[in-house]
C-alpha positions as CSV (number, residue, x, y, z in Angstrom):
1,A,56.0,105.7,101.7
2,A,58.3,104.9,98.7
3,V,59.3,101.5,100.2
4,A,55.7,100.7,100.8
5,E,54.8,101.6,97.1
6,A,57.7,99.5,95.7
7,E,56.7,96.6,97.9
8,A,53.1,96.8,96.6
9,T,54.3,97.1,93.0
10,A,56.5,94.0,93.5
11,A,53.6,92.1,95.1
12,F,51.3,93.1,92.1
13,E,53.9,92.0,89.6
14,A,54.5,88.7,91.3
15,E,50.7,88.0,91.4
16,A,50.4,89.0,87.8
17,A,53.3,86.7,86.8
18,R,51.8,83.8,88.9
19,D,48.5,84.3,87.1
20,A,50.3,84.2,83.7
21,L,52.2,81.2,84.5
22,H,49.0,79.3,85.4
23,T,47.5,80.4,82.2
24,A,50.6,79.2,80.3
25,E,50.6,75.9,82.1
26,D,46.8,75.5,81.2
27,H,47.6,76.3,77.5
28,L,50.5,73.8,77.5
29,A,48.0,71.0,78.9
30,S,45.5,71.9,76.3
31,A,48.4,71.8,73.5
32,D,49.2,68.3,74.8
33,A,45.7,67.1,74.7
34,A,45.4,68.5,71.2
35,I,48.5,66.4,70.1
36,T,47.1,63.3,71.5
37,R,43.9,63.8,69.4
38,A,45.8,64.8,66.3
39,E,48.1,61.7,66.5
40,A,45.1,59.4,66.9
41,S,43.4,61.0,64.0
42,A,46.5,60.8,61.8
43,R,46.8,57.0,62.7
44,L,43.1,56.4,62.0
45,E,43.4,58.4,58.5
46,L,46.5,56.3,57.6
47,A,44.8,53.2,58.4
48,L,41.8,54.3,56.3
49,F,44.2,55.2,53.4
50,E,45.8,51.7,53.6
51,D,42.4,50.1,53.3
52,G,41.7,52.3,50.3
53,K,39.1,54.3,52.2
54,A,40.9,57.8,52.3
55,T,42.9,59.8,49.9
56,V,46.4,61.0,50.0
57,A,45.0,64.5,50.5
58,E,43.0,63.4,53.6
59,V,46.2,61.7,55.0
60,V,48.4,64.9,54.3
61,E,45.6,67.1,56.0
62,T,45.7,65.1,59.1
63,Q,49.6,65.4,59.2
64,R,49.3,69.0,58.7
65,A,47.0,69.2,61.6
66,L,49.4,67.1,63.8
67,T,52.2,69.4,62.8
68,R,50.1,72.5,63.7
69,A,49.4,70.9,67.0
70,L,53.2,70.2,67.7
71,L,54.0,73.9,66.9
72,R,51.4,75.1,69.3
73,R,52.9,73.1,72.0
74,D,56.2,74.3,71.3
75,A,54.8,77.8,71.5
76,A,53.0,76.9,74.8
77,R,56.3,75.5,76.2
78,F,58.0,78.9,75.2
79,D,55.1,80.9,76.9
80,R,55.5,78.8,80.1
81,L,59.2,79.3,80.3
82,T,58.7,83.0,79.7
83,E,56.2,83.3,82.4
84,S,58.3,81.2,84.8
85,A,61.2,83.5,84.2
86,R,58.8,86.6,84.8
87,L,57.7,85.1,88.1
88,R,61.2,84.3,89.3
89,H,62.2,87.9,88.3
90,A,59.3,89.4,90.0
91,S,60.0,87.3,93.2
92,G,63.6,88.4,93.2
93,L,64.9,84.8,92.5
94,A,67.8,84.2,90.3
95,L,67.5,83.2,86.8
96,T,69.8,80.5,85.8
97,P,69.9,77.8,83.0
98,R,69.1,75.2,85.7
99,T,66.1,77.2,86.9
100,M,64.8,77.5,83.4
101,E,64.5,73.9,82.5
C-alpha cells in the first residue's frame, strides 16, 4: 500500500511539473512576442523623434517598455528552467548542468 501511494504521489508530482513547464513555456513565448512588439515600437518612436515628431520623453518611455519586456523574458526563462528541473526531479532524472541548458 505504501509503494502504491508513493507511486501515485510521484505520478501526481510529475504531472503537475509537466503542466507547470508547459505554462512556463507559454509565458516565455508570450514574453518573446512582447519583445518583438517593444522593439518595433522603440524603432518607430526613435524614427519619429529623428523627424521631430516625438519627444525625448516618448523615446525614453518606449526604451523603458523594451527593458521591462526583456526583464519579463529573463524571468520567464528562469521559470522555464526551474520547472524543467522540477519535472526532471519528479521523473527521477538526473539534474546536471548539461540538462539544464
